N, C-alpha and C positions, 0 to 999 in steps of 0.2 A: 338884599344887601346893596348898599350904595344909593338907595332911593331916598326921597324926602316925603314924609307923611304930612299932608296938609288937610285940615278940616275944611270941607266945602259946604257942608250942611249939618245942622244939628237937629236933634229930636226926630231922626228918621227911624220909623218903626219897621219898615219893610221896603226892600228894593229888589226888583226882579227884572231880568233881561231874557227875552226869547228871540230866536232867530228863525227866519223862514226862507227856505230855498226854492219856493215856488210850488212845492208839493207837501213838505213836512215841516212842522215846528220842532225846534231843538232848544233845550235848556242850555246847552253849550255848543259853540260852533266847532264842528270837527276840524282838526288840523289838516286832514287830507283833502278838504274841499279845495277845488281849483279856483273858485270864484268867491267873491264876498256874498253874503246873504242878500236876498231880494228885499226883505223887510226886517227891521229890528223893532221889537216892541219892548218898551220899558215901563214899569209900574213903580211908583214911589208913593208911600203912605207915611205921612208925618203927623205928629201930634204937638202942635206949637204950645209952648209954655203959657199957662193961663187960660187955655181953651180946653174944654172938655171933649170936643169933637175931633175926630181924625180928618185929615185932608188927604184925599186920594186922587192921583193923576195917573192916567195911562196914555201913552203916546206911541204912535207908529211912525217910523222913519222909512221912507221908500228910497233905498239906495240905488235901485235900478234906474229910477227916474232921474235922480241927481247925477248919476254917472253919464247919462245920455243927454243931459241938458247942455245947451251952448248959450252964449250971450244972446243969440237971436231968439231962443225959445223961452228965456226967463223974462217975465214981465213984472 
């Protein structure tokens, strides 16, 4: 309630997010965790109109490294 629905991508066949705490992968980040996850992995599979093949992308985001970076360490 009270939100705005905006389409940011079309023809998405699959979207998945996993979270890693340094030891265990989770499909949902537990509310009782005291810190953010170390890694977030997301997978997106699309099937663009007019193409018969799927396009699959999987990316890892290292949140620990980003939280500890300073302007002096970013190049």
